[in-house]
C-alpha positions as CSV (number, residue, x, y, z in Angstrom):
1,M,-43.0,-1.7,23.0
2,V,-46.3,-1.3,23.1
3,L,-48.2,-5.3,23.5
4,P,-52.0,-5.6,22.6
5,A,-54.4,-6.6,24.9
6,D,-55.4,-9.7,22.6
7,R,-51.8,-11.2,22.5
8,T,-52.5,-13.3,25.5
9,E,-51.9,-16.9,24.2
10,P,-48.1,-18.2,25.0
11,E,-45.5,-19.2,22.4
12,P,-42.5,-19.6,24.2
13,R,-39.6,-19.3,22.4
14,V,-35.7,-19.6,22.4
15,H,-32.9,-17.8,20.7
16,E,-29.8,-16.9,21.8
17,G,-28.9,-13.7,23.5
18,F,-29.9,-11.9,27.5
19,E,-32.7,-9.8,27.9
20,W,-33.6,-6.9,30.4
21,L,-37.5,-5.6,30.2
22,Y,-39.6,-2.9,32.5
23,V,-42.9,-3.0,32.5
24,L,-44.4,1.1,32.2
25,S,-47.9,0.9,32.2
26,G,-50.5,-2.5,32.0
27,R,-49.5,-5.9,33.5
28,L,-47.2,-7.8,31.7
29,R,-47.4,-11.8,31.7
30,M,-44.7,-13.4,31.3
31,I,-43.4,-17.6,31.1
32,L,-40.2,-18.0,31.7
33,G,-39.0,-21.7,31.7
34,E,-41.5,-23.4,34.2
35,H,-42.3,-20.3,36.1
36,D,-45.8,-17.8,34.7
37,V,-45.6,-14.4,36.5
38,V,-47.5,-10.8,35.9
39,L,-45.3,-7.6,36.3
40,G,-46.7,-4.3,37.0
41,P,-45.8,-1.0,36.6
42,G,-42.2,-0.1,37.6
43,E,-41.8,-4.1,37.8
44,A,-38.4,-5.4,35.8
45,A,-36.8,-8.9,34.7
46,E,-33.7,-10.1,33.4
47,F,-32.8,-13.3,31.9
48,D,-30.7,-15.5,29.7
49,T,-32.9,-16.0,25.9
50,R,-31.8,-19.4,25.8
51,Q,-34.8,-20.3,28.4
52,P,-37.9,-20.6,27.2
53,H,-39.7,-17.2,27.1
54,W,-43.3,-15.5,26.7
55,F,-44.6,-12.2,27.4
56,G,-47.8,-11.4,26.4
57,T,-50.8,-9.4,28.0
58,T,-53.4,-10.7,30.9
59,G,-56.4,-10.2,28.5
60,R,-57.7,-7.0,30.5
61,G,-55.9,-4.3,28.3
62,P,-52.8,-3.5,26.4
63,V,-49.3,-3.4,28.3
64,E,-46.4,-0.6,27.6
65,I,-42.8,-2.5,27.9
66,L,-39.6,-0.8,27.5
67,S,-37.2,-3.7,26.4
68,L,-33.2,-4.4,26.1
69,F,-31.6,-7.3,24.0
70,G,-27.8,-7.9,24.0
71,S,-25.8,-11.0,22.8
72,Q,-23.9,-10.8,26.0
73,G,-26.2,-9.7,29.1
74,E,-23.0,-8.7,31.1
75,R,-22.4,-5.7,28.9
76,M,-25.2,-4.0,30.4
77,H,-24.0,-4.1,33.4
78,L,-21.1,-2.0,32.9
79,R,-20.7,1.6,34.4
80,A,-18.9,3.8,32.6
81,R,-16.4,6.6,32.9
82,A,-15.9,10.3,32.3
83,R,-12.6,10.2,30.3
84,G,-9.5,11.2,33.0
85,R,-11.1,9.8,35.5
86,S,-9.5,7.5,38.1
87,D,-12.2,6.7,40.6
């Protein structure tokens, strides 16, 4: 997902689910509940989307992120095993 540089006005939302995001390039401004943080390339966040949240840019250019959304966040943490392996 590429967020344009002009996406700077926070509009926090809530909804069911869980989200994980990773910043690929740019600076991501993220509001999560009462926290207002800026993440740079290589930084990640994960959160329950029932908390008020919003993300956009710092206004100094676009930001590119990888975002995964799931209704049940714990599923993102499961590790699959090849069939027939017992370890």
